[in-house]
C-alpha positions in Angstrom: 70.8 148.4 113.0 72.5 148.8 116.4 70.3 147.4 119.2 69.2 149.9 121.9 71.3 149.7 125.2 69.5 148.4 128.2 69.6 150.3 131.6 68.9 149.6 135.0 65.6 151.7 136.0 67.1 152.3 139.4 70.3 153.5 137.8 68.5 156.1 135.5 66.4 157.1 138.5 69.5 157.9 140.6 71.1 159.8 137.5 68.1 161.7 137.0 67.7 162.6 140.5 71.5 163.5 140.9 71.0 166.0 137.8 67.9 167.9 139.4 69.7 168.1 142.5 73.0 169.5 140.7 70.4 172.3 139.7 69.4 173.3 143.2 66.1 171.1 143.3 65.6 169.8 147.0 66.4 166.3 147.4 62.9 165.2 148.1 61.6 167.1 144.9 64.3 165.7 142.8 63.2 162.2 144.0 59.9 163.1 143.0 60.7 164.2 139.5 62.9 161.3 138.8 60.2 159.1 139.7 57.7 160.3 137.3 60.6 160.5 134.4 61.3 156.5 135.1 57.6 155.8 135.4 57.4 156.6 131.6 60.4 154.6 130.7 58.9 151.7 132.8 55.5 151.5 131.0 57.2 152.1 127.5 56.2 155.8 127.0 59.8 156.6 126.1 58.9 159.9 124.5 58.3 161.4 128.3 60.7 159.6 130.0 64.9 160.3 130.2 64.6 161.2 126.8 63.2 164.6 128.3 66.3 164.8 130.7 68.0 167.3 128.5 65.3 169.4 127.8 64.7 169.9 131.8 68.4 170.3 132.3 68.4 173.2 129.6 65.6 174.9 131.0 66.9 174.8 134.8 70.8 175.7 133.7 69.2 178.8 131.7 67.0 179.9 134.8 63.7 179.2 132.8 62.4 177.0 135.5 62.5 177.6 139.1 64.2 174.7 141.2 62.6 175.9 144.2 59.1 177.1 143.7 56.3 178.4 146.0 53.3 176.3 145.2 50.4 178.0 146.5 46.7 177.6 146.3 45.2 180.9 145.2 41.5 180.1 145.1 39.7 177.1 146.9 36.4 175.6 147.9 35.9 172.3 149.6 36.0 170.2 146.5 38.2 172.8 143.9 41.2 174.6 143.9 43.4 176.7 141.6 47.1 176.2 142.3 49.8 178.7 141.1 52.9 176.3 140.6 55.6 179.2 141.2 57.1 178.4 137.8 58.4 175.2 139.0 58.9 171.7 137.6 55.9 170.1 136.4 57.2 167.1 137.5 57.1 168.6 141.1 54.1 170.7 140.7 51.9 168.4 139.0 52.2 165.6 141.9 51.6 168.4 144.6 48.3 169.5 142.9 47.2 165.8 142.4 47.9 165.2 146.1 45.3 168.1 146.8 42.8 166.7 144.3 43.2 163.6 146.2 42.9 165.2 149.6 39.7 166.7 148.6 38.2 163.6 147.0 38.5 161.9 150.8 36.6 164.6 152.3 34.3 166.1 149.6 33.7 163.0 147.8 35.6 164.5 144.7 38.6 166.9 144.2 39.1 169.1 141.3 42.3 171.4 140.7 43.4 173.3 137.7 47.0 174.5 137.8 48.7 177.6 136.3 52.5 178.7 136.0 53.8 175.6 135.7 55.8 173.2 133.0 55.7 170.1 131.5 54.5 167.4 134.1 55.9 164.3 132.5 53.5 161.3 131.5 49.7 161.8 132.5 49.1 158.3 133.8 51.6 158.8 136.5 48.9 160.9 138.3 45.7 158.6 137.6 48.0 155.5 138.7 48.7 157.3 142.0 44.9 157.8 142.5 44.2 154.2 142.4 45.6 153.2 145.8 43.0 155.6 147.5 40.0 154.0 145.6 39.9 157.1 143.8 39.3 157.4 140.0 41.8 159.8 138.9 41.9 162.5 135.9 44.9 164.2 134.5 45.3 166.5 131.7 47.9 169.2 130.6 48.3 171.7 127.7 51.5 172.0 126.0 53.7 174.1 123.5 51.9 174.4 120.1 52.7 171.5 117.9 49.5 170.7 116.5 47.3 172.1 113.7 43.6 172.6 114.2 41.3 170.4 112.3 41.9 171.6 108.6 44.5 174.2 109.7 48.0 174.3 108.3 50.1 175.9 111.0 50.7 174.8 115.1 48.2 176.1 117.1 47.7 173.3 120.0 49.7 171.3 122.3 49.4 167.4 122.1 47.3 168.2 125.3 47.1 164.6 127.0 44.1 163.2 128.7 44.6 160.3 131.3 41.8 158.5 133.6 42.1 155.3 135.5 39.6 152.8 137.1 41.0 150.1 139.6 39.8 146.6 139.2 39.6 143.8 142.2 41.5 140.8 140.6 42.0 142.4 137.2 44.6 145.4 136.4 43.1 148.8 136.4 41.5 150.2 133.0 44.2 153.1 132.3 43.2 155.4 129.5 46.2 157.4 128.6 46.1 159.2 125.2 47.3 162.4 123.2 44.6 164.5 121.5 46.5 164.3 118.4 47.2 161.4 116.0 50.8 160.8 117.5 52.5 162.4 120.5 55.4 164.4 119.4 58.1 162.2 121.5 57.1 159.6 118.9 58.4 161.7 116.2 61.4 162.6 117.9 61.8 158.9 118.4 61.5 158.1 114.7 63.6 161.1 113.9 66.4 159.4 116.1 66.1 156.1 114.7 66.2 157.6 111.0 62.6 155.7 110.3 59.6 157.5 108.4 56.6 158.1 110.4 53.2 156.8 109.4 51.0 159.0 106.8 48.1 160.7 108.9 50.7 162.0 111.8 52.0 165.0 110.4 51.9 167.7 107.7 54.8 169.7 106.4 55.3 173.6 106.5 52.9 173.9 103.3 50.2 172.1 104.9 50.9 168.7 103.0 50.7 165.4 104.2 54.2 163.9 105.2 56.0 161.0 106.3 59.1 162.6 107.1 59.7 163.5 111.0 62.3 166.3 109.9 59.5 167.9 107.8 57.4 168.0 110.6 59.9 169.1 113.0 61.2 171.8 110.8 57.9 174.0 110.3 55.3 171.3 110.1 52.8 170.4 112.5 51.3 167.1 114.1 47.2 166.6 113.1 44.7 166.2 115.7 43.6 162.4 116.5 41.7 161.3 113.6 43.8 163.6 110.9 41.4 164.5 108.6 37.7 164.8 107.3 37.4 161.2 106.4 39.0 160.1 109.8 36.8 162.5 111.9 39.7 164.8 112.6 37.3 167.3 114.1 37.0 164.9 117.4 40.6 164.9 118.5 40.7 168.5 117.6 37.7 169.4 120.1 39.5 167.0 122.5 42.5 169.2 122.2 40.4 172.1 122.6 38.6 170.9 126.1 41.9 170.0 127.6 43.3 173.6 126.7 40.2 175.3 128.4 40.2 173.0 131.5 44.0 173.2 131.9 44.7 176.9 131.0 41.9 178.9 130.2 40.1 177.9 133.6 43.2 178.3 135.5 45.0 181.2 134.1 47.8 179.8 132.1 48.8 180.6 128.5 46.5 178.5 126.4 46.9 177.6 122.8 49.6 179.2 120.6 50.7 181.2 123.6 52.0 178.1 125.8 55.5 178.6 126.5 58.1 176.0 124.8 59.6 173.1 126.6 63.0 173.5 125.5 65.4 176.6 125.5 65.6 176.0 121.5 61.9 176.6 120.7 60.8 180.3 120.2 59.0 182.1 122.7 55.5 183.3 121.8 55.5 186.9 121.3 52.2 187.3 123.2 51.5 186.0 126.7 47.9 185.5 127.6 48.5 183.7 131.6 51.1 182.4 133.3 53.1 179.1 132.2 51.5 176.3 131.1 48.4 174.5 132.9 47.4 171.2 134.2 43.7 169.9 135.4 43.6 167.0 137.8 40.5 165.3 139.0 39.6 162.7 142.0 36.5 160.9 142.2 36.0 158.9 145.4 34.4 155.5 144.3 32.8 155.3 147.7 30.8 158.5 147.3 29.2 157.0 144.3 29.0 153.2 145.1 30.5 150.3 147.2 34.2 150.2 146.1 34.5 146.4 145.9 31.2 145.9 144.0 32.6 148.5 141.7 35.9 146.9 141.2 34.3 143.9 140.6 32.4 145.4 137.7 35.5 146.8 136.4 36.9 143.0 136.2 33.7 141.8 134.6 33.9 144.6 131.9 37.7 144.0 131.4 37.3 140.3 130.8 34.4 140.6 128.6 36.1 143.0 126.3 39.2 140.8 126.3 37.1 137.7 125.2 36.0 139.8 122.2 36.6 137.7 119.0 39.8 139.3 117.1 39.6 140.5 113.4 41.5 138.3 111.3 45.2 139.2 111.3 44.9 141.2 114.2 46.5 140.4 117.6 44.3 139.7 120.7 41.8 142.5 121.9 43.4 144.5 124.9 42.0 146.7 127.5 43.5 150.0 127.7 46.6 150.1 129.9 47.4 146.2 128.7 50.5 147.3 126.7 52.2 149.7 129.4 51.6 147.2 132.0 53.4 144.3 130.3 56.3 146.8 129.2 56.7 147.7 132.7 56.8 144.1 134.1 59.5 143.3 131.1 61.7 146.3 131.8 61.7 146.1 135.5 63.8 142.7 134.9 65.5 143.6 131.7 66.3 147.2 131.8 65.0 150.3 130.1 65.9 150.4 126.3 67.7 153.6 125.2 68.2 154.8 121.5 72.1 155.5 121.1 70.7 159.3 120.4 69.1 159.5 123.9 72.4 158.0 125.4 74.4 160.9 123.6 72.1 163.4 125.0 72.5 161.8 128.5 76.0 161.7 128.2 76.0 165.6 127.5 74.1 166.2 130.7 76.6 164.1 132.5 79.4 165.8 131.2 77.6 169.6 132.0 76.6 168.6 135.3 79.6 166.3 136.6 76.8 163.4 137.3 78.2 160.4 136.4 76.1 158.5 133.8 75.5 154.6 134.6 76.6 151.9 132.7 74.4 149.8 130.5 73.6 146.5 131.6 75.2 143.3 130.2 
């Protein structure tokens, strides 16, 4: 099998920035959007990085996303806000709303911001890691286009609806929870499809509602399954998490929820009914100092993480990890060796380069 091409993350960042600028996104916003995308690629979340640029390009080129949105607070209290994203890039709207939550945490002890009229915001972990520098426990969630069947259902009704939260350590790296509420993110199915590989049983069903290991069967009318997948695996728990994310992100903010969330790409069908504006996000920020001494808290996180890592491993399994360890290790490796891109993603980026006139960087080596 052909090895993945390696690209310098700085080159990919510049390429993404220039593509966004080509579509009328202001320079500072284009830098911000590119930073969110490369965050995902560096941390090994390949489904949410530059592999998504073709979709953003299509949505901007078709006028489905406003490159210069008016982002405004439409309802507010000392610790809460509802933000209208002006149908802008979620990669820009999300960071703006997250900053509002962080500002409220500094003054009120916590900040909770729900967002409507926005679009796909990239990897949820970007936002919670931004909070750590402020001694704040960050939360981020978003709903998305329907791809997931409800527990026991046979058709798409919910998005992959991710949840992220991060806890800072003192000497140890932070604990970073970042997960979709379905068994596997849609991007992983896309990657498997691009590589011509099967997907594990329990990830998806086909159009008839039967289990499938074919990524094509899932994409062409099938659906992803909630975390846990079935009755035996407690799929009702992943389903409940997805519902929670949809309510906090979309029902609370006035965005489109469930099967009415608008599509992420121009190829996907637009829902026949609208129940709100755009998709929705939800951000939380909890100042550690509002609860306890930050240094003492971080030292306890260190002890917690070290205790978990010291757990005896099951036979045939690797060492016990703490949430965030694999992504941190991927980032350390990719900052030096480069970001690996499958051939199908490189072809997509080449098509964006041709359409925009922005030169695609050469791979390393």
